[in-house]
SEDRENBA-245788 format. One line per 5 residues: number of its first residue (from 0); for each residue x, y, z of C-alpha. Coordinates in Angstrom, 2 decimals, m for minus. Each point is the difference from the previous one (the first is absolute). Layout:
REM SEDRENBA-245788
NUM) X Y Z  ...
//
This chain:
REM SEDRENBA-245788
0) 0.08 m0.02 0.36  1.57 3.70 m1.57  0.32 2.80 2.57  m3.34 1.37 m1.37  m1.64 m3.06 2.06
5) m2.15 m1.13 m3.07  0.12 m3.54 m0.50  1.26 0.61 m3.89  1.63 2.19 m2.08  m2.11 2.84 m1.12
10) m0.47 0.09 m3.77  m1.29 2.91 m1.19  m1.84 m0.83 m3.27  m2.46 m1.89 2.52  m1.50 3.16 1.09
15) m3.48 0.87 0.42  m1.10 2.55 m2.72  m3.33 0.30 m1.37  0.56 2.51 m2.85  2.16 m2.28 m1.15
20) m2.43 m2.82 0.23  m1.86 0.42 m3.17  m3.22 m2.13 m0.10  m0.49 0.53 3.69  m0.63 3.20 m0.13
25) m3.59 m0.17 m1.45  m2.82 m1.70 2.09  m1.17 0.31 3.66  2.89 0.83 2.82  m0.71 m3.06 0.91
30) m0.08 m1.85 m3.81  3.81 1.72 0.38  1.14 m1.32 3.30  m1.08 m3.42 m1.13  1.82 m0.02 m3.00
35) 3.10 2.12 1.26  m0.17 m3.33 2.35  m0.04 m2.56 m2.01  2.47 1.21 m2.43  2.30 m0.26 3.14
40) m1.14 m2.68 0.65  1.32 m1.57 m3.44  3.12 1.64 0.00  1.42 m2.50 2.43  1.50 2.83 1.85
45) 0.70 m1.16 3.20  1.47 m3.95 m1.65  2.25 2.85 m1.83  1.10 1.88 2.76  1.61 m2.84 1.94
50) 1.55 m1.93 m2.52  0.16 2.20 m3.15  m1.52 m0.50 m3.03  0.80 m3.27 m1.00  m2.56 m2.99 0.20
55) 1.36 m2.63 2.63  m0.77 m2.63 m2.89  2.84 1.76 m1.73  2.11 m0.45 2.86  m0.69 m3.37 0.35
60) 1.10 m0.58 m3.34  3.48 1.93 0.47  0.61 m2.14 2.75  2.98 m3.01 m0.49  m1.11 m3.43 0.58
65) 3.51 m0.91 0.96  2.56 2.19 2.52  2.70 1.29 m1.71  1.00 2.29 3.05  m2.73 m1.05 2.72
70) 0.05 3.07 2.20  m1.15 1.58 m3.46  m2.74 m2.95 m0.56  m1.13 m0.01 3.41  m0.58 3.59 0.35
75) m1.56 0.28 m3.45  m2.55 m2.81 1.22  m0.31 1.88 3.50  m1.72 3.20 m1.82  m2.11 m1.91 m2.26
80) m1.77 m2.04 2.69  m0.36 3.37 2.41  m2.03 1.34 m3.23  m1.89 m3.34 m0.37  m0.14 0.58 3.73
85) m1.18 3.52 0.29  m3.28 m0.95 m2.88  m1.11 m3.31 1.91  1.39 m2.64 m1.78  1.44 m1.66 3.27
90) 0.55 m3.69 m2.43  2.13 2.06 m2.62  1.99 1.84 2.35  0.54 m3.34 1.43  1.37 m1.57 m2.58
95) 2.87 2.55 m0.90  1.28 0.03 3.27  m0.06 m3.95 0.50  1.68 0.07 m3.58  2.78 2.56 1.96
100) 0.23 m2.43 2.69  0.45 m3.12 m1.78  2.62 1.58 m2.29  1.69 1.34 3.29  0.53 m3.32 2.16
105) 1.01 m1.60 m3.43  3.43 m1.53 0.78  2.74 2.38 m0.05  m2.47 3.02 m0.36  1.05 2.97 1.81
110) m1.84 2.80 0.93  0.40 3.18 1.90  m1.25 m1.38 3.77  m1.63 3.65 m0.15  m1.92 m0.87 m2.46
115) m0.44 m3.46 1.14  m1.65 1.13 3.36  m2.18 2.25 m2.37  m1.25 m2.33 m2.16  m0.93 m2.58 2.64
120) m1.60 3.05 2.62  m1.94 0.38 m3.78  m1.05 m3.88 m0.63  m1.63 0.19 3.86  m1.55 3.35 m1.09
125) m1.83 m1.06 m2.86  m0.75 m3.12 1.54  m1.61 1.86 2.82  m1.97 1.98 m2.45  m1.30 m3.27 m1.48
130) m0.97 m1.29 3.43  m1.72 3.20 0.68  m1.62 0.16 m3.49  m1.36 m3.63 0.12  m1.42 0.57 3.87
135) m0.48 3.44 1.05  m1.30 1.61 m3.34  m1.65 m2.98 m2.02  m1.39 m1.42 2.95  m0.32 2.62 2.07
140) m1.71 m1.03 3.35  m0.64 2.14 3.44  3.76 m0.89 1.69  1.36 0.29 m3.32  3.43 1.88 0.48
145) m0.37 1.06 3.65  2.68 0.22 1.84  1.35 m2.76 2.17  m1.87 m2.05 m2.44  m2.12 m3.26 1.35
150) m2.60 m1.82 m0.25  m1.87 0.70 m3.71  2.76 2.22 m0.75  2.49 m2.82 m0.49  0.68 m1.18 m3.27
155) m2.29 m2.56 m1.87  2.51 m0.46 m2.70  3.61 m0.16 1.30  2.08 0.48 m2.56  0.97 3.43 m0.42
160) 0.84 0.35 3.26  2.09 m3.00 0.56  2.08 1.17 m2.73  0.41 3.14 0.93  1.32 m0.84 3.57
165) 2.78 m1.86 m1.49  0.97 2.72 m2.32  m0.22 2.20 2.53  2.19 m1.80 2.60  2.82 m0.96 m2.90
170) m0.10 4.39 0.03  0.62 0.45 3.60  2.81 m3.04 m0.41  1.86 2.75 m2.53  m1.25 2.98 2.29
175) m1.23 m0.28 3.46  m0.82 3.50 1.05  m2.88 0.49 m3.05  m2.12 0.66 2.68  m3.11 0.08 m3.49
180) 1.28 m3.32 m0.52  m0.57 m0.93 3.71  m3.17 1.69 0.47  m1.57 m1.74 m3.22  1.53 m3.61 0.79
185) m2.34 0.42 3.01  m3.32 0.68 m1.75  0.80 m2.90 m2.48  0.14 m1.86 3.11  m3.09 1.20 1.40
190) m1.97 m0.47 m3.08  0.42 m3.49 0.10  m0.46 m0.61 3.91  3.99 m0.14 0.92  0.29 2.92 2.13
195) 1.80 0.77 2.38  1.59 m3.42 0.59  0.92 m0.35 m4.17  2.22 2.74 m0.07  3.67 0.02 1.22
200) 0.43 1.65 3.37  2.46 2.51 m1.87  m2.37 0.48 m2.48  m3.32 0.06 2.04  m1.84 3.07 0.52
205) m0.77 m0.15 3.81  m4.07 m0.40 0.48  m0.33 2.97 2.17  0.79 1.64 m2.39  m3.51 m0.92 m1.58
210) m1.58 0.35 3.21  m2.65 3.05 0.76  1.07 2.28 2.73  m3.95 m0.43 1.61  m2.97 m2.33 m1.01
215) m2.66 1.10 m2.45  m2.73 m1.64 m1.19  0.41 m1.23 m3.25  m1.45 1.83 m3.56  m0.55 m3.23 m2.31
220) 0.59 0.61 m3.45  m4.07 m0.17 m1.57  1.14 2.05 m3.57  m1.53 m3.65 m1.73  m2.76 m0.01 1.58
225) m1.08 3.61 m0.49  1.54 0.39 m3.73  2.98 1.65 0.43  2.42 m2.62 m1.16  0.90 1.96 m3.14
230) 3.37 m0.11 m1.29  2.25 2.63 m0.13  3.67 1.98 m0.06  0.64 2.81 2.09  m2.68 2.21 m0.03
235) m2.56 2.04 2.23  m3.55 0.24 1.42  m2.69 2.27 1.42  m2.44 m1.73 1.93  m2.94 2.46 0.31
240) m4.22 0.54 m1.07  0.43 0.50 m4.04  m3.47 m0.28 m0.86  m2.07 1.09 3.13  m1.17 m2.91 1.79
245) 1.78 0.17 3.42  1.52 m2.57 m0.55  4.41 m0.38 m0.72  0.98 m0.52 m3.64  3.00 m0.94 m0.97
250) 2.96 1.18 m3.26  3.59 m1.11 m0.15  2.19 0.24 m2.62  2.83 m1.62 m1.75  2.58 1.61 m1.11
255) 1.33 m1.89 m3.01  m0.69 1.91 m3.04  m2.82 m2.55 m1.10  m1.52 m0.46 3.26  m3.85 1.14 0.21
260) m1.02 2.14 2.75  m2.91 m2.19 2.25  m3.21 1.27 1.63  m1.53 m2.51 2.34  m3.46 1.22 1.41
265) m0.49 m1.14 3.00  m3.61 m2.06 0.07  m0.67 m0.63 4.11  3.41 m0.63 0.69  1.02 m2.10 m3.72
270) 1.85 1.93 m2.33  m0.94 m0.66 m3.87  1.95 0.86 m2.67  m1.37 2.95 m2.10  2.72 1.14 m1.36
275) m1.71 0.30 m3.48  m3.14 1.46 1.14  2.56 2.79 2.13  1.13 0.94 m3.65  3.85 m0.81 1.01
280) 0.28 m2.00 m3.00  3.33 1.33 m1.23  0.90 1.53 3.12  3.31 m1.46 0.20  2.64 0.34 2.50
285) 0.11 2.29 3.22  2.68 m0.92 3.52  m2.08 2.09 2.16  m3.57 1.47 0.26  m1.81 2.59 1.57
290) m3.94 1.06 0.41  m1.54 3.19 0.08  m3.18 1.88 m0.46  2.20 2.53 m2.22  m2.95 1.90 m1.31
295) m2.46 0.06 3.15  m2.76 m1.80 m1.97  m0.54 m2.43 3.02  2.07 m3.16 m1.79  3.32 m1.94 0.62
300) 2.33 1.05 m2.90  3.08 m2.18 m0.38  3.94 0.93 m0.99  1.94 m2.52 m2.08  4.07 0.74 0.99
305) 2.54 m1.68 m2.51  3.57 0.76 m1.13  1.91 m1.04 3.04  3.38 m1.40 m0.14  0.42 0.50 m3.80
310) 1.41 2.89 m0.96  m0.72 2.48 m2.93  m1.98 m3.10 m1.03  m1.87 0.10 2.90  m1.68 3.24 m1.30
315) m3.13 m1.64 m0.82  m3.45 1.80 0.77  m1.49 m0.79 3.74  m4.15 m0.14 m0.30  m2.59 2.11 1.73
320) m2.95 m2.19 0.07  m3.47 1.84 0.05  m2.94 m1.72 2.27  m3.15 0.20 m1.64  m1.45 m1.09 3.43
325) m0.61 m3.40 m0.53  3.26 m1.73 m0.21  1.12 1.05 m4.22  2.16 2.18 m0.82  1.87 1.87 m2.85
330) 3.74 1.34 0.11  m0.10 3.42 m0.16  3.95 0.25 0.26  m0.10 2.08 m3.37  m2.99 2.33 0.37
335) 0.89 1.10 3.93  3.38 0.80 m1.36  2.42 m2.33 2.09  1.18 m2.56 m3.04  2.97 2.29 m0.97
340) 2.92 0.20 1.42  0.25 m3.16 0.74  2.39 m1.21 2.29  0.74 m3.39 1.38  m2.17 m0.23 3.62
345) m1.00 m2.49 2.51  m1.26 3.08 2.80  m2.37 2.47 0.61  m2.65 1.41 2.70  m3.60 1.87 m0.44
350) m0.33 3.10 2.07  m0.88 3.34 m0.15  3.03 2.25 0.78  m1.92 3.23 m0.95  m2.85 m0.77 2.50
355) m2.50 0.90 m3.09  m1.84 m3.03 0.22  0.73 m2.16 m2.59  3.00 m2.40 m0.38  3.14 0.70 m1.57
360) 2.59 m2.59 m0.57  3.67 m0.12 1.05  2.13 m3.11 m2.34  3.28 m1.01 1.29  1.85 m0.83 m2.98
365) 3.81 m1.84 m0.30  2.56 2.06 m1.37  m2.38 2.66 m1.82  m1.80 3.22 1.83  m3.07 m1.35 2.46
370) m2.96 1.97 m1.39  m2.96 1.46 2.12  m2.85 0.37 m2.41  m2.14 2.48 1.73  m3.91 m0.86 m0.71
375) m1.60 2.56 m1.98  m3.81 m1.39 m0.10  m1.18 0.02 m3.43  3.61 1.14 m0.83  1.92 m2.87 0.26
380) 3.16 m0.05 1.79  3.11 2.71 m0.46  3.05 m1.58 1.40  1.84 2.99 2.33  2.42 m2.11 2.13
385) 2.92 2.16 m1.22  m1.96 3.09 1.33  m0.80 m1.54 3.41  3.65 m1.46 0.44  m0.86 m3.39 0.03
390) 1.33 m1.26 m3.87  2.84 m2.04 1.92  1.59 m2.13 m2.53  1.33 m2.97 2.40  m0.65 m3.61 m0.20
395) m3.71 0.17 1.77  m1.27 m3.11 1.02  m2.60 1.09 2.02  m2.15 3.04 1.13  m2.51 1.02 2.53
400) m2.08 2.83 1.01  m0.97 1.19 3.75  m0.17 2.99 2.11  2.56 m0.55 2.47  m0.12 3.89 1.62
405) m3.34 m0.06 0.40  m0.69 2.93 m2.04  m2.81 m1.75 m2.75  2.72 0.33 m2.62  0.90 m3.49 m0.98
410) 3.60 m0.53 m0.42  1.92 m2.63 m2.10  2.68 m2.51 0.96  2.06 m1.69 m2.63  2.25 m2.91 0.11
415) 3.09 m0.02 m2.06  1.89 m2.55 m1.05  3.73 0.48 m0.51  m0.76 3.34 2.10  m0.80 2.25 3.05
420) m4.09 m0.30 0.62  m2.11 3.25 m0.11  m2.24 1.43 2.42  m2.04 3.05 m2.10  m1.81 2.42 1.74
425) m3.04 1.80 m1.18  0.53 3.44 0.19  m3.23 0.73 m0.86  m0.13 2.44 m2.46  1.01 m2.80 m3.17
430) 3.69 m0.88 0.58  1.56 m2.71 2.76  3.65 0.27 1.69  1.70 m3.19 0.93  0.85 0.11 3.69
435) 0.58 m3.75 m0.13  3.76 0.52 0.77  m0.40 2.89 2.96  m3.32 m2.43 1.47  2.57 m3.30 m0.03
440) m2.45 m2.02 m2.06  2.55 m0.65 m2.94  1.25 m3.76 0.80  0.05 m2.43 m1.27  1.93 0.87 m3.23
445) m1.35 m2.78 m1.81  m3.67 m0.56 0.44  m2.97 m1.12 m1.15  m3.62 0.09 1.20  m1.30 2.40 2.18
450) m2.53 1.36 2.08  m2.08 2.61 2.35  m1.62 m1.45 3.25  m0.20 m0.22 3.55  1.70 m3.03 1.06
455) m0.57 1.53 3.60  m3.23 1.52 0.14  0.75 3.45 1.22  m1.57 2.07 m1.92  3.09 0.96 m2.76
460) 1.29 m1.53 m3.06  2.71 m2.39 m0.25  1.91 m1.23 m2.85  1.43 m3.40 m0.58  2.63 m0.11 m3.15
465) 1.47 m3.42 m1.05  3.55 m0.67 m1.27  0.21 m2.57 m2.91  3.15 m1.65 m1.38  0.94 m2.43 m2.65
470) 2.38 m1.37 2.02  m0.91 m3.49 0.84  2.53 0.47 2.74  m3.35 0.89 2.11  m0.51 m3.40 0.09
475) 3.52 m0.56 2.73  m1.65 3.03 1.74  m2.96 m1.46 0.53  0.79 m3.96 0.18  3.10 m0.85 0.70
480) 1.58 2.45 3.43  1.89 2.58 m2.41  0.08 3.43 1.35  m1.88 2.54 m2.02  2.08 2.59 m0.32
485) m2.36 3.21 0.06  m4.22 0.38 0.74  m1.76 m1.33 m3.16  m3.32 1.56 0.25  m1.31 3.52 1.94
490) m2.40 0.77 2.24  m0.97 3.96 0.25  m2.23 0.52 3.48  m1.91 3.63 m0.24  0.63 1.42 3.11
495) m2.86 2.70 m0.72  1.12 3.31 m1.00  1.20 m1.39 m3.72  3.08 m1.52 1.23  1.47 m3.55 0.65
500) 2.03 m2.89 1.62  1.24 m2.88 m1.39  m1.20 m3.02 1.80  0.56 m3.16 m1.99  2.33 m1.69 1.95
505) m1.99 0.75 2.83  m3.55 m1.18 m1.22  2.06 m3.44 m1.34  m0.19 0.71 m3.41  3.17 m1.27 m1.29
510) m0.87 m2.47 m2.74  3.43 m0.41 m2.90  m2.87 m1.26 m2.48  m0.56 2.11 m3.12  m3.90 1.50 m0.21
515) m1.33 0.87 m2.90  m3.79 m0.45 0.29  m0.97 1.24 3.56  m3.44 1.80 2.11  m1.44 0.02 3.51
520) m3.39 m0.72 1.27  m1.50 m0.96 3.77  0.05 m4.46 m0.49  m1.52 m0.55 3.49  m1.64 3.67 0.19
525) 1.84 0.99 3.06  0.30 4.12 m1.25  3.60 m0.60 m0.92  1.11 m0.80 m3.15  1.59 m2.69 m1.18
530) 2.40 m0.39 m3.39  0.34 m2.48 m2.64  3.35 m0.51 m1.95  m0.04 m1.26 m3.52  4.00 m1.20 m0.21
535) 2.55 m1.11 m2.84  1.76 1.81 m3.24  0.10 m1.18 m3.69  2.42 m2.87 m0.07  m1.59 m3.26 0.43
540) 2.60 m1.26 2.82  m1.89 2.86 2.41  m2.57 m2.38 1.23  m0.40 1.40 3.58  m3.65 0.28 2.50
545) m2.32 2.56 m0.66  m0.42 1.65 3.81  m2.75 1.56 2.25  1.06 1.72 3.36  m2.82 0.62 2.62
550) 0.05 3.08 1.84  0.28 m0.40 4.09  m2.47 3.18 0.69  3.16 2.56 m1.47  2.49 m1.47 2.11
555) 1.71 m2.30 m1.91  m0.74 m2.36 m3.91  0.37 m3.61 0.79  0.49 m2.48 m3.10  m3.06 m1.93 m0.58
560) 0.73 m1.47 m3.04  m0.12 m3.93 0.44  m2.40 0.43 2.82  m2.51 1.48 m2.39  0.96 m2.21 m2.98
565) 1.18 3.46 m1.66  3.33 m1.31 m1.11  m0.48 m0.87 m4.06  3.31 m0.59 m1.74  m0.65 1.50 m3.43
570) 0.67 3.54 m0.86  m2.48 2.45 2.05  m1.62 3.05 m1.64  m3.30 2.16 m0.13  m1.96 m0.85 3.65
575) m2.56 1.25 1.60  m1.72 m0.35 3.18  m3.90 0.13 m0.31  m3.17 m1.34 1.40  m0.74 m1.51 m3.87
580) m2.92 m2.89 1.75  m1.36 3.38 2.36  0.54 m2.21 3.07  1.27 2.80 2.17  3.24 m1.08 m0.05
585) 2.87 0.57 m2.62  1.34 m2.91 m2.19  3.31 0.48 m1.90  m0.06 m0.22 m4.36  3.51 m0.07 m1.35
590) 1.41 m0.18 m3.52  2.56 m2.33 m0.27  2.71 m0.56 m3.27  3.41 1.07 m0.68  1.10 2.60 m2.85
595) 0.85 m2.90 m2.98  m2.45 m2.46 m1.63  0.86 m3.32 1.34  0.28 1.77 3.60  m4.04 m0.05 0.42
600) m2.37 m0.89 2.58  m3.19 m0.47 1.29  m1.51 2.63 1.77  m0.79 0.31 3.88  m3.30 0.23 2.37
605) 0.34 m0.07 3.44  m2.98 0.27 1.81  m0.31 1.16 3.72  m1.30 m2.59 2.62  m1.56 2.75 2.52
610) 1.64 0.88 2.97  m2.98 1.30 1.83  0.23 3.85 m0.13  m1.98 2.84 m0.83  0.19 2.02 m2.87
615) m1.59 2.90 m2.03  0.27 0.26 m4.09  m0.48 3.74 m0.79  m0.42 0.73 m3.59  0.14 4.17 m0.35
620) m0.89 2.33 m3.02  1.62 3.30 m0.90  m2.28 2.62 m0.56  2.32 3.17 m0.06  2.63 m2.39 0.97
625) 0.94 m2.53 m2.87  m2.95 m3.08 m0.52  2.35 m2.18 0.75  1.21 1.44 3.10  3.38 m0.82 0.15
630) 1.84 2.18 2.27  m2.65 m0.24 2.53  0.47 m1.21 3.58  m2.00 m1.59 1.74  m0.15 m0.18 4.10
635) m2.23 m2.83 2.23  0.09 0.26 3.63  m1.05 m2.77 1.48  m0.21 m0.92 3.89  2.27 m3.36 0.81
640) 0.48 m1.58 2.87  m1.34 3.04 1.83  2.43 2.09 m2.23  m0.59 2.37 m2.66  1.93 m0.55 m2.94
645) 0.37 1.59 m3.34  0.50 m2.02 m3.25  1.84 2.21 m2.72  m0.88 m0.38 m4.27  1.10 1.49 m2.42
650) m2.08 m0.42 m3.31  2.76 m1.74 m2.94  0.67 m3.07 m1.85  2.46 m0.94 2.64  3.72 m0.72 m1.30
655) 1.90 0.84 m3.24  m0.46 m3.67 m2.17  m3.10 m1.64 0.95  m3.64 1.84 0.46  m2.38 m0.47 2.85
660) m3.16 1.26 m0.08  m0.96 3.85 0.63  m2.71 m0.49 2.06  1.39 m0.49 3.90  m0.06 m3.26 1.29
665) 1.00 0.82 3.54  0.45 m2.91 3.21  m1.17 1.64 3.40  1.34 m2.80 2.16  m2.09 m1.11 3.25
670) m1.88 3.59 m0.25  m3.33 0.07 2.58  m1.22 2.72 m2.11  0.71 2.82 m2.67  m0.34 3.65 1.41
675) 0.57 1.67 m2.85  1.44 0.24 m3.35  1.68 2.81 m1.99  1.24 0.91 m3.59  1.95 2.94 m0.39
680) m0.41 0.65 m4.25  2.82 1.10 m1.25  m1.48 3.10 m2.90  m2.78 1.20 2.14  1.91 0.12 3.11
685) m2.90 m1.79 2.07  0.14 m1.91 2.93  m3.04 m1.86 0.21  m1.38 m2.38 2.87  m2.45 m2.87 m0.11
690) m1.43 m1.04 3.78  m2.48 m3.49 0.30  2.46 m2.64 m2.35  m0.46 m3.00 0.32  3.09 m2.51 m0.04
695) 0.15 m2.90 m2.36  m1.44 1.62 m3.17  0.52 1.44 m3.45  m1.28 4.11 m0.67  0.60 2.38 m2.57
700) 0.57 3.84 1.63  m0.04 2.98 m2.27  1.62 3.46 0.75  m1.47 1.85 1.93  m3.39 m1.12 0.15
705) m1.56 m1.42 3.25  m1.50 m3.15 m0.83
//
């Protein structure tokens, strides 16, 4: 990966330019975007960027059948095998690797020891991928791929893991300090039911490293039962009510150039794929999704973000999909002024930065200027990022908005990979000032997902910024007791008055695994937000559990990954906490799958078993403030065990990679009753209080309406 942090080198000829697209300029905006996306699909753009212009078939024809120079012979076979594995053609990959293995082990054959170690590792990895395909992807059940693998998650088709173990051991004989090989050896043994005793002691992960820090109820994966067990690559998720029936629907994306955007309508807690009815046919790709009622017409619209990690070749238009109120959409990106310039991105935030009652849009781009689109109603959007002082230009991986200093004007936090993070304070005059350095919130330098939240429920917004790495040395830090050189993620606690202090270590936020998708919610309805991290990296060997952390009343976080059944090994992307079955507690929905076409996985739905606490779900409807009520703050005052307690919630979709519902799903703990509920509205400045609100119900509150 280049210093620009794109996964590939930039190719200027792949840039999006509507003026040069010829036939794509005719027809409606929706039709034009569909044609542009179809053309991009046909260009094989992503594969060309990884491997150049030649076809893998041409490369195979050029390979010698008999080695003249053994090192060159093996390198050539590995290169073509990598390409086959990238495509998902695991058996063809193995044929090339086995050919290299056979010749390199002939009598008298000489092969560089480091290259032999690499070949052994590649064989182990490819066989493990074969095992995953045969047992986790194509024969998926609710226990598949959950770490530590046991019971019905143990592989029935065993050859892949058997072979993987053998080659990983050979690799470790040559390099015992390869922590990635050590980790995968443990995983392969788990798939066969042989962990821990089947792993040599010197390579074994100590079982305590896989245990949760406390007991927690198990959340079964019921994706198959509810109709959401679709196979995906890396992508986004939004869970919200798109058809106005008060049930939460699901929209997912998969970032492949020909991967269809999916709409799942909620019908009594089960989901029907109605992507065609939603008019999503031909709306391809998208690494992340975000919802909001951008036009204040009473229904939720959808933003699809594209191009991340691909440099110039990622200059692909995003999609703004306008909802007709019944869950049917049309692409209005071009009409609303959002199509050009198209920059590579996967992150954005809806917020009303000028408090005029309609939602503006900030898009964080990668090594291109970020964009602040001012919403001018019927006139569409206008990019004013340069004038506002928020153009940035770094490799931005996460953006979120929140009013950290309590002046009713939302601010921006920007997570950059390879540069200090930024906190843009809203100056209330259409401009922003970066105060991150002054407030000590620039870390970590290499960060990814991010959010505003009130983790300790003191009424002040805090910031979580997760570190990220492509270096698999993180496995050594997490599982093999290798000392970590520096803190990884940051938790900035808002202390009031617009200041912060860093408390990650103090609150036991210590994991070194790299998160991508991430979000927060309240699993046990105790009123304190918990959080989930979807882990991984593009390379196939980045096979590690997704993580869940339970909030111990704002005092510390506890890892409950294993106890709760959340430790899925496939790569975790978009995450949403949502009460999809309307039973009063939040479930967890995740988009799984990696970057490469061969790294697809099945999406998950972890159902909350219920923990007996009280709850309240509130849908806010703005009148003077934006209709979605984004930025509004709710404070519920309750009596619990004879004491007064306040529980806070800000209206947002949560973290920067995955979208929770905009309705507020609030846990009330063991409350005896609600004393009052107060909403602080952002645009009007109204503080609206309701009395005599009952617990355990779903209510709607309109701005400045008494009922």
